[in-house]
C-alpha positions as CSV (number, residue, x, y, z in Angstrom):
1,M,-53.2,0.8,-88.6
2,N,-51.4,3.7,-87.0
3,E,-51.2,6.9,-89.0
4,I,-47.7,8.0,-89.8
5,I,-47.2,11.8,-89.8
6,E,-45.0,12.8,-92.7
7,T,-42.7,15.7,-91.7
8,P,-39.5,16.9,-93.3
9,E,-35.9,16.3,-92.2
10,Y,-34.5,18.9,-89.9
11,S,-30.9,20.1,-90.0
12,F,-29.2,21.2,-86.8
13,A,-25.8,22.1,-85.5
14,V,-24.3,21.9,-82.1
15,V,-22.4,24.6,-80.1
16,G,-20.3,22.8,-77.6
17,A,-18.6,19.4,-77.6
18,G,-19.1,18.1,-74.0
19,W,-20.6,14.9,-72.7
20,R,-24.2,16.1,-73.0
21,T,-23.8,16.7,-76.8
22,L,-23.3,13.0,-77.3
23,F,-27.0,12.4,-76.8
24,Y,-27.8,14.6,-79.8
25,R,-25.2,12.8,-81.9
26,R,-26.7,9.4,-80.9
27,V,-30.2,10.6,-81.8
28,A,-29.0,11.9,-85.2
29,A,-27.3,8.5,-85.8
30,A,-30.4,6.5,-85.0
31,L,-32.9,8.8,-86.8
32,G,-30.9,10.0,-89.8
33,E,-34.1,10.3,-91.8
34,R,-35.4,12.9,-89.3
35,F,-32.4,14.8,-88.0
36,H,-29.3,15.8,-89.9
37,L,-26.3,17.1,-87.9
38,T,-24.5,19.6,-90.1
39,G,-21.6,20.6,-87.8
40,V,-20.2,21.4,-84.4
41,V,-18.9,24.7,-83.1
42,T,-16.0,24.4,-80.6
43,R,-13.3,27.0,-79.9
44,S,-10.7,24.3,-79.0
45,P,-8.7,23.1,-82.0
46,A,-7.8,19.9,-80.3
47,R,-11.4,19.1,-79.5
48,A,-12.4,20.1,-83.1
49,A,-10.0,17.5,-84.4
50,E,-11.5,14.9,-82.1
51,V,-15.0,15.7,-83.1
52,E,-14.3,15.6,-86.8
53,A,-12.6,12.2,-86.4
54,A,-15.2,10.6,-84.1
55,W,-18.4,12.3,-85.3
56,G,-17.7,12.5,-89.1
57,V,-18.9,16.1,-89.3
58,A,-17.1,19.4,-89.7
59,A,-16.1,21.4,-86.7
60,Y,-16.0,25.2,-86.8
61,P,-14.3,27.8,-84.6
62,N,-17.2,30.2,-84.5
63,V,-20.8,30.7,-85.6
64,H,-19.9,32.8,-88.6
65,A,-17.9,30.0,-90.1
66,L,-20.7,27.5,-89.4
67,V,-23.4,29.7,-91.1
68,E,-21.1,30.3,-94.1
69,A,-20.8,26.6,-94.7
70,H,-24.4,25.6,-94.0
71,R,-27.3,27.4,-92.3
72,P,-29.1,24.8,-90.1
73,D,-32.7,24.9,-89.2
74,F,-31.7,25.3,-85.5
75,V,-28.7,25.2,-83.2
76,V,-28.4,23.1,-80.0
77,L,-26.6,25.1,-77.4
78,S,-24.8,22.9,-74.9
79,V,-22.0,24.9,-73.2
80,P,-21.0,25.6,-69.5
81,R,-23.6,27.5,-67.6
82,D,-21.6,30.7,-67.2
83,A,-21.2,30.9,-71.0
84,T,-24.8,30.3,-71.9
85,V,-26.1,33.9,-71.9
86,A,-23.3,35.2,-74.1
87,W,-23.8,32.4,-76.6
88,L,-27.5,33.0,-76.7
89,E,-26.9,36.7,-77.6
90,T,-24.4,35.6,-80.3
91,L,-26.8,33.2,-81.8
92,T,-29.7,35.6,-81.6
93,D,-27.6,38.2,-83.5
94,A,-26.9,35.6,-86.1
95,G,-30.7,35.0,-86.5
96,L,-30.5,31.3,-85.6
97,P,-33.2,29.5,-83.7
98,V,-31.8,27.9,-80.6
99,L,-32.6,24.8,-78.6
100,C,-30.8,25.6,-75.4
101,E,-29.7,23.0,-72.8
102,T,-31.0,23.9,-69.4
103,P,-30.7,26.2,-67.6
104,P,-30.7,29.3,-69.8
105,A,-28.6,31.2,-67.2
106,G,-26.9,30.6,-63.9
107,D,-28.4,33.2,-61.6
108,L,-31.3,35.6,-61.4
109,D,-29.4,38.4,-63.0
110,G,-28.6,36.1,-66.0
111,L,-32.2,35.0,-66.2
112,Q,-33.4,38.6,-66.4
113,R,-30.8,39.4,-69.0
114,V,-31.9,36.4,-71.1
115,G,-35.5,37.7,-70.8
116,G,-34.5,40.8,-72.7
117,L,-33.5,38.6,-75.8
118,I,-37.2,38.1,-76.6
119,A,-37.5,41.8,-77.4
120,R,-34.6,41.4,-79.8
121,G,-36.5,38.7,-81.7
122,A,-34.8,35.7,-80.2
123,R,-36.3,32.4,-81.2
124,V,-35.2,30.2,-78.2
125,Q,-36.7,27.1,-76.7
126,V,-35.2,25.0,-73.9
127,A,-34.4,21.3,-74.1
128,E,-36.1,20.4,-70.8
129,Q,-36.3,16.6,-71.6
130,Y,-37.7,15.1,-68.4
131,Q,-41.3,15.8,-69.4
132,Y,-40.7,13.7,-72.5
133,Q,-39.1,10.7,-70.9
134,P,-41.6,7.9,-71.5
135,L,-42.6,7.1,-67.9
136,H,-42.9,10.8,-66.9
137,A,-44.9,11.4,-70.1
138,A,-47.2,8.6,-69.2
139,R,-47.8,10.0,-65.7
140,L,-48.4,13.4,-67.2
141,A,-51.0,11.9,-69.6
142,V,-52.7,10.4,-66.6
143,T,-52.8,13.6,-64.5
144,D,-53.6,15.8,-67.6
145,G,-56.5,13.4,-68.4
146,G,-58.0,13.9,-65.0
147,L,-57.9,10.1,-64.2
148,I,-56.9,10.8,-60.5
149,G,-58.7,14.1,-60.2
150,D,-57.0,17.5,-59.5
151,V,-53.5,16.9,-58.2
152,S,-52.9,18.6,-54.8
153,M,-49.5,17.1,-54.0
154,A,-46.5,16.1,-56.2
155,S,-43.6,14.5,-54.4
156,L,-40.6,14.0,-56.7
157,A,-37.3,12.2,-56.1
158,V,-36.3,11.8,-59.7
159,C,-34.1,14.7,-60.9
160,H,-32.5,17.9,-59.7
161,D,-33.2,21.6,-59.6
162,Y,-35.1,23.1,-62.6
163,H,-35.8,19.6,-64.0
164,A,-37.8,18.7,-60.9
165,F,-39.6,22.0,-60.9
166,S,-40.6,21.5,-64.5
167,L,-42.3,18.2,-63.6
168,M,-43.7,19.6,-60.4
169,R,-45.4,22.6,-62.1
170,R,-46.7,20.4,-64.9
171,H,-48.4,18.0,-62.5
172,L,-49.8,20.7,-60.2
173,R,-50.8,23.0,-63.1
174,I,-48.8,25.9,-61.6
175,S,-47.9,29.0,-63.6
176,D,-46.4,31.7,-61.4
177,E,-48.6,31.4,-58.3
178,P,-46.8,32.6,-55.2
179,A,-45.1,30.1,-53.1
180,T,-43.2,29.7,-49.8
181,I,-40.3,27.3,-49.7
182,R,-38.6,25.4,-46.8
183,A,-35.7,23.1,-47.4
184,T,-32.9,21.3,-45.6
185,V,-29.8,19.3,-46.5
186,V,-29.1,15.8,-45.2
187,R,-25.6,14.3,-45.6
188,S,-24.7,10.6,-45.3
189,S,-22.4,8.0,-46.7
190,V,-23.5,5.8,-49.7
191,E,-21.9,3.3,-52.0
192,A,-20.2,5.0,-55.0
193,G,-21.9,4.4,-58.3
194,F,-20.8,4.2,-61.9
195,T,-19.6,7.2,-64.0
196,T,-20.1,8.6,-67.5
197,S,-17.1,6.5,-68.4
198,G,-18.6,3.2,-67.4
199,P,-19.0,0.9,-64.3
200,R,-16.9,1.4,-61.2
201,R,-13.7,-0.5,-60.9
202,E,-13.6,-0.8,-57.1
203,R,-15.9,-0.5,-54.1
204,G,-16.0,2.7,-52.1
205,T,-18.3,5.2,-50.6
206,V,-19.0,8.9,-51.3
207,E,-20.8,11.6,-49.3
208,E,-24.4,11.8,-50.4
209,T,-25.8,15.4,-50.2
210,R,-29.6,15.1,-50.2
211,T,-31.8,18.2,-50.5
212,V,-35.4,18.0,-49.3
213,G,-37.7,20.9,-49.8
214,F,-41.4,21.8,-49.4
215,V,-42.9,24.2,-51.9
216,D,-46.2,25.5,-50.7
217,F,-48.4,27.0,-53.4
218,G,-51.3,27.5,-51.0
219,D,-53.8,25.0,-52.2
220,R,-51.1,22.7,-53.7
221,L,-47.8,21.3,-52.4
222,G,-44.6,20.2,-54.1
223,V,-42.1,18.1,-52.4
224,Y,-38.5,18.1,-53.7
225,D,-36.2,15.3,-52.7
226,F,-33.0,14.6,-54.5
227,A,-29.3,13.8,-54.2
228,G,-27.0,14.1,-57.1
229,E,-25.5,10.6,-56.6
230,Q,-28.9,9.2,-57.6
231,Y,-28.2,9.6,-61.4
232,F,-25.3,7.2,-61.3
233,S,-26.3,5.0,-58.3
234,Y,-26.7,1.3,-58.3
235,I,-29.0,1.4,-55.3
236,R,-30.9,4.7,-55.3
237,V,-34.1,4.6,-57.4
238,P,-36.5,7.3,-58.6
239,R,-39.7,7.8,-56.5
240,V,-42.8,9.6,-57.5
241,D,-46.0,10.2,-55.5
242,L,-48.8,12.2,-57.1
243,R,-52.0,12.6,-55.1
244,G,-55.3,13.6,-56.7
245,G,-58.8,14.0,-55.4
246,S,-59.9,10.6,-56.8
247,G,-56.7,8.7,-57.1
248,E,-52.9,8.5,-56.7
249,I,-49.9,7.6,-58.7
250,A,-47.2,5.9,-56.7
251,D,-44.2,5.2,-59.0
252,R,-45.7,2.9,-61.6
253,D,-49.0,2.1,-59.8
254,V,-52.2,4.1,-60.5
255,R,-54.8,3.7,-57.8
256,R,-58.3,5.3,-58.4
257,L,-62.0,4.8,-57.7
258,T,-64.1,3.6,-60.7
259,G,-67.3,3.4,-58.8
260,L,-69.0,3.9,-55.4
261,D,-67.0,1.2,-53.6
262,E,-64.7,0.0,-56.4
263,P,-61.0,1.0,-55.9
264,T,-58.7,-0.4,-58.6
265,T,-54.9,-0.5,-59.0
266,Q,-53.3,-0.7,-62.4
267,E,-49.6,-0.6,-63.5
268,L,-48.0,1.7,-66.0
269,R,-46.5,-1.1,-68.1
270,R,-43.7,-0.7,-70.6
271,E,-44.6,-2.3,-73.9
272,Q,-41.2,-3.4,-75.4
273,T,-40.2,-5.2,-78.6
274,G,-37.1,-7.3,-78.9
275,S,-37.4,-9.2,-75.7
276,E,-37.5,-13.0,-75.4
277,G,-38.6,-14.5,-78.7
278,D,-39.7,-11.1,-80.3
279,L,-37.5,-10.6,-83.4
280,G,-38.8,-7.1,-84.1
281,G,-35.7,-5.3,-82.8
282,Y,-35.2,-3.9,-79.4
283,S,-37.3,-0.8,-79.0
284,L,-40.0,0.8,-76.8
285,R,-43.4,0.9,-78.3
286,G,-45.0,2.8,-75.5
287,I,-46.6,2.5,-72.0
288,S,-50.0,1.1,-71.3
289,L,-52.4,1.4,-68.4
290,G,-54.8,-1.5,-68.4
291,D,-56.4,-1.6,-71.8
292,R,-55.4,1.9,-72.9
293,W,-52.2,3.5,-74.2
294,V,-51.1,6.5,-72.1
295,Y,-47.8,7.0,-74.0
296,R,-46.8,6.0,-77.6
297,N,-43.1,6.3,-78.5
298,P,-43.0,8.7,-81.5
299,F,-39.8,7.0,-82.6
300,A,-40.8,3.4,-82.2
301,G,-38.3,1.1,-83.9
302,A,-35.2,3.2,-83.1
303,R,-32.9,1.8,-80.5
304,L,-32.8,4.7,-78.1
305,S,-32.7,5.0,-74.3
306,D,-35.5,6.8,-72.5
307,D,-33.5,9.9,-72.2
308,E,-32.5,9.8,-75.9
309,I,-36.2,9.4,-76.8
310,A,-36.9,12.5,-74.7
311,V,-34.1,14.4,-76.4
312,A,-35.4,13.4,-79.8
313,T,-38.9,14.5,-78.8
314,S,-37.6,17.9,-77.8
315,M,-35.7,18.1,-81.2
316,E,-38.9,17.2,-83.1
317,H,-40.9,20.0,-81.3
318,M,-38.0,22.4,-82.0
319,G,-38.0,21.5,-85.7
320,R,-41.8,22.2,-85.9
321,Y,-41.3,25.4,-83.9
322,T,-38.7,26.7,-86.5
323,R,-41.3,26.2,-89.2
324,G,-44.1,28.1,-87.5
325,G,-45.1,25.6,-84.8
326,P,-46.0,26.7,-81.3
327,S,-43.7,27.4,-78.4
328,F,-43.3,24.3,-76.2
329,Y,-40.9,25.3,-73.4
330,G,-39.5,28.7,-73.9
331,L,-37.2,31.0,-71.9
332,A,-40.0,32.2,-69.6
333,D,-40.9,28.7,-68.4
334,A,-37.3,27.6,-68.1
335,S,-36.5,30.8,-66.2
336,Q,-39.4,30.2,-63.8
337,D,-38.3,26.6,-63.0
338,H,-34.7,27.7,-62.5
339,Y,-35.8,30.6,-60.3
340,L,-37.7,28.2,-58.1
341,S,-34.7,26.0,-57.8
342,L,-32.5,28.9,-56.9
343,L,-34.9,29.8,-54.1
344,L,-35.0,26.2,-52.9
345,H,-31.2,26.1,-52.5
346,Q,-31.3,29.5,-50.8
347,A,-33.8,28.1,-48.3
348,A,-31.6,25.0,-47.8
349,A,-28.4,27.1,-47.2
350,T,-30.0,29.5,-44.8
351,G,-32.6,27.3,-43.1
352,E,-35.0,30.2,-43.5
353,L,-38.5,30.4,-45.1
354,V,-38.2,31.9,-48.6
355,R,-41.0,33.5,-50.6
356,T,-41.2,33.9,-54.3
357,E,-41.7,37.3,-56.0
358,P,-43.2,38.2,-59.4
359,Q,-40.6,38.1,-62.2
360,P,-40.5,40.0,-65.5
361,W,-41.1,36.9,-67.6
362,A,-44.4,36.1,-65.9
363,D,-46.6,37.4,-68.8
364,A,-44.7,35.1,-71.2
365,L,-45.3,31.9,-69.3
366,L,-47.3,29.3,-71.2
367,D,-50.6,28.0,-69.9
368,P,-49.6,25.0,-67.7
369,A,-51.6,22.7,-70.0
370,A,-49.6,23.8,-73.0
371,V,-46.1,23.4,-71.6
372,G,-44.3,20.6,-73.4
373,G,-46.5,20.9,-76.5
374,S,-49.1,18.4,-77.7
375,P,-48.1,14.7,-77.6
376,L,-46.4,13.7,-80.9
377,G,-48.0,11.1,-83.1
378,L,-45.8,8.4,-84.7
379,V,-43.2,10.3,-86.7
380,V,-41.0,7.3,-87.6
381,E,-42.5,4.1,-88.9
382,D,-41.9,0.9,-86.9
383,R,-39.2,-1.0,-88.8
384,G,-38.1,-4.5,-88.7
385,T,-34.7,-6.1,-88.8
386,S,-34.3,-7.3,-92.4
387,A,-32.7,-4.0,-93.4
388,G,-30.1,-4.4,-90.7
389,R,-30.9,-1.1,-89.1
390,L,-31.5,-2.3,-85.6
């Protein structure tokens, strides 16, 4: 029988009321015994009225009003990029721990300004969720566990900018090792996809802007390959190739040597409830590799998408951080990943080789093995359907 880790409910508030904040609302709705949304801060009276009507929580015009009503365990900051630094300073001055949507600043000057918040006692972690998406977490468990040996190349066509560099550095075990970056942009026509509002209503094409980069860390290579249309495309699929000394991960296939002349191929398999005749409710249990589990969903039983599971995992780590737990993805690591993405786009725009330089946050970077925190055990018990909760 799986051990259930008993942890308290965490209260949180949200600054911002855009599309991305809906993920946090859905997590709170699905996991009300774990996360309690106390309020939303938005400066728009019209948006405040919409939030109160749709979300069923109070909306506040500023942080002072929020704290007067209820001081949450932490605040999720989800505002436009050019407003992030100022909001981080405001929340730090209010003494509130912050889970900041990525990136923590828009440019290098902003990143260096954010770095100064640490000296002022800022308690900030960054909601870099891709490392917690189930399939990415499963691949990380395979590479972290040494099943394919030391990874010398990570080729990622799954997400953009700092998200991709977060995964790249994790798989390659990179901290702030110097790198040279080459990149180019390829433009072509592709069928338009769906939108955040739903499926497309008519056929059409859009220009696909694809950035391809090579990040040379000396003894390890990262390959960046992404076009923004991929997130909402009907035909573009994620691709991952991780090459180790004794094996390889190609998307869901794990190939490795188990003996002198015994290569094997196994699939990273989703273990799902609620399909076909399974009446346990639709939910992801985890991901298996052969006869072993390489990922267990900490919130098994809740009806959440993979990205919502990732958001909930980030929130769980943040809750533990506010109560004395370890840093899991702080400003330093977020700044390093965004710095690398800025250089990638510089290389793509100029066509020139770009070299990294040491940054002031280097000493605060986590050990690559500690980024993302330890895998969570089951924090919500599997639940059936008799209570009508699924």
